[in-house]
N, C-alpha and C positions, 0 to 999 in steps of 0.2 A: 349163228354159233360160234362165232369168233372168239367171244369172251369165254366160252366154254373150253375152246381148245388151248387158250393161252393158260387157263387155269389149270388143266389137264397137263400141260407142258411142264408147268412149274412143279407139279407133283412128281413127273418122271425124268425131270432135267439130269439129275445125278446118274441115274441109270443109263440114259441117253449118252452122256458124255463118256462113261465107263465103257459102254459098247464101242463107241468111235475111236475111242483112245485103243483098246484092244485091237480094233481092225487095223488102225494105222501101224500100231508097233509090231504087229504080226507079220506084216508085209513091206514095212519100210524100216530099216535098221540105222540108227544113228551111230555116229563115231565110228565108222567103217572108212576103209580107204575111199578116197574121193569117189562117190558114185556119179555116173555119167547120166545125163537126162533120158538117154533111151532106156538104161535098165530101170530108172523110176517110173517111166512110161508103162514098161512091162508089168511092174506091180500094180500101178494105177489100174491096169486093165482086169487084173485079178479082183481088185476091189470092186470095180464096175460090174464083175459078173456076179459078184457074192452080194451086193446090194443094188438090186435093180430098180428100187424105187426112188433113186436120187434124182435131181435135175441137172446138176453139173458138177464135174470134177475139173479142177485147173490148177496150174502151177505158176506160183509167183517167185520173182528173183529176190535177192536180199533187199532190194530198193522198193519191192512191193509192186513192180511191173510184170503183167502177165505174159509168160513166154510162149504159151501155146494156147489153140483154141480150146474151148470147152470140150471135155469128153461127155456126150450126153447121148441117151437113146433117142432123143428127138433132134433130127438134123437141123431144126432151124434155131436151135440153142448152140450149136457148134460154131460159136464165134468168141470174140474177147480178145484174141491176141494183140499185145501191144498196149492194153488198157492199163492204167495206173489204179492200183488198189491201195496206196499207202495211207489213205485216210481212212480204210475201212477198219472198224475194230477187230475183225477177224485176223487182219494182218498184223496191227501193231500190237495186240495184247499177246499173240502168239510170240512175237518176236520178244516182248518185254517178260513175259512170264516163262518163256523157253519150255513151253509143255503144249500138249493138245488143249485147245480152249473150244467152247461152244458157245456162240453167241445167243443173245435174246431173239425173239422172232422180229423180222422186219419184212418190209414188201420187196419181194423179190424183182429185179430189174428184168428177169427172163419171163415170169409167169404172171407177174403183178399180184400174186397171192402171197400169204405170209410164208416165211421159210426161215430156217436157221442154217448156219454155217459153222462146220467144225474146220479148224486149220490145226496143221501140225508142222512145226518147224523142223527142218532136216539139217543136220551138222556133218561135216567131215570129221576126221579123227583128230585133227588138231583144235576142234571147237569152233570152227568158222561156219557161220550160216551160210547154206548153199541155196535151199529152196524153203517156200512156204507152200505146203499141199493143202489145197482146200477142197472141200465137198458141200455142196449146197442140197439141202433135203426140205421138202415142204413140211409145213408144221403138221398138217394131216398124216404125211407118211411116216414123221419121226415117231408120232404117238403110237401108230400102228406097228412099227418096229419093235416098241417096247412092250406093246401087248404080247403077252407070253405065247400064246397060241390062237387059233382060230375058235377052238371052243370057248376060250376065255372071252373073245369078242362076242360070240353067239350068246353066252351066258350074260354079258353086261347089257346087250340089246334086249334080251328076255327080261332081265330084271327092270329095265327101264318101262317095259310095257306092263308088267305087274304093278309097279310103283304108280305108274299112270291110273290103271284101273282102280286101284285102292283109293288115290287121290280123289279120282272122280266120285266114287262111291261115297267117300266122306264128306265130300262137297255137297251131294245129294243129301245126305243126312244133316249137315249144317243147313242147308236151304229149307228143309222140312220143319226142323226145330225153329229156325226162324220165322216162318210163315205162322205156326202154331203160337209162337210168343206173341206175333203182332195180332193174331186173330183173337187170342186170349185177352189181350189188354184192350182192344177196341169193343169187342162184343160183351166181355164180362167185366173187366176191370173197371171202366168208366162209362157212365151213362149221363144224360143230362140231369137226371134226379139225385144219382149218388156216386160214390166211389167205393169199388169192392177192394179193400186193402190187400185180401188173401189173394185174389186173382192179379193184382197188380204185382205182387211179389213173385207170383207163379211166372208172370211174363217175364220179369226181370232175370229171374233164373234161367228161363229158356233162352233168352236173348244173350246172356252171358256165356252160357255153354255153347251156343252157335258161334259165338265169336272165337271161343278157345278152339273149336272144331276147326273153324277157318283158318286159324294160325298155324294148326298142325297140317292140315292140306298144304298151305303155303310153303312150309318148310320141307315138306316131303317132296312135292313137286320141284323146287329150287334145287334142292342137294341131290336128289336121287334121278331125277329126269333131266334138268338142265345142267347138272353137274357142277353146281356152285362149290367152291372149296369148303371143307368140313373141318380145317386146321386153323382158321383165323380165330384170334382171340375174340371172345363175346360174339361167337359166330350165331346165325340164325336158330341153330338147333337149341342153344342155350337160351336165348332170348324167348324162344316159343315154349320151351319147358317151363321158365319162369311165369309167362303169361298164362298157359294151360293150368298150372298148379294154382295161379293166383286167381284164376277163374272159378276153379272149384271150391276154393277158400270162401271166396265172395257168395257163391251159390249156397254152400252150406251155413254160412253165418246168416244170410238172408232166410233160408229154411229155418234156422234156430229160433230167428226173430219172429218168423211167422207162427211157429208153435206156440211161443210165449203168448202172442196176442190172442191165438184161437183158444188155448186153455184157459187163460185169463178171462176172456168173454164168456166162456162155458162154466166158470167157476170150478174147473177141473183142476185145482192147483197141484194135486198130487201126480198129475201127468207132466208137470213141469220139469221133472227129473229127466225125461226124455231129451228135452231142449239142452239140459246141462250136459248131457252125454255128447250131443251134437257139438256143443261149444268145446268140449274137450278135445273131440276130433278134429276141429278147426285148428285149434291151439297146437296140436300134434303135428298137423300139416304145415303150419306156420314155421314150426321149429325144424321141420325137415327142410323145407323150402330155404329158410336161412343157412342150414349147413349145405346145401346143395350150391346156394350162390356164393358162399364163401370158398368152397372147394374149387368151383370152376373159375372163378374170378381171380382168385390166388394164383392160378398157374399162367406162367408166360412162356409161350413158345420159345424155344432156343432159336437163336439166330445162326444160320449157316454161311459159310464164305460162298461169294458168289464166284461162278467158274469163269 
């Protein structure tokens, strides 16, 4: 589920950085008379009690050297004093940008799981960099922090269960339609002596609809259960909608052709008007599909600055 968590983090990244920036700025004040390390540690203890789901909190000097052991709820993580962090993105980006930054997910040296680091540069009243304060939070926990309430998490889990059930039910429908199409083809559509064109058309319609339903199931499961991104250009939901509508258009067009053959074989030419109505419906669907593709493909997502 790592890919799902990374995608979810991409969606809540700005919210997460805003929260951690607020946490730092509320407890650590820049441009004040030169703060001593002891007073900084007191404020970090407050942060540690407010965010109890962090992996480690630590302090770097202006050159990126860690000057205290990690503050952590896990005793085995209380290490690191004297380590050089000047090659880490959370150090040099905070120094360069002079603001709180949030890194991309990376493997933690403490837990070996994916984590993110928020870092906050601390200056004295003359603008000289004194410390860089860092907090490591696992990718799983940062996502939980940004989910508003426990009820929201429960509803998300409930929604996944419901979508899974609907996806499974639709998959069963697709399987039944598929089997019926295959059965209709081999038992009625084709035989050693003749080919029944009408039953072959029916089989084609059933197989086409089965494929369209399967595409719909695939998209529902990927986006609503696995959590694949819904905001990418040409995302699967648009592709599936095009394929689904295209399958319906093909099925209706085949049905109209089948009506023409049927009525012509029976000399019921006056009934061909119903095939014409069906062709008109196909044409309307094609126009609607063209408009849908134009509107969805013509929109490009706006790029946002990286944190």
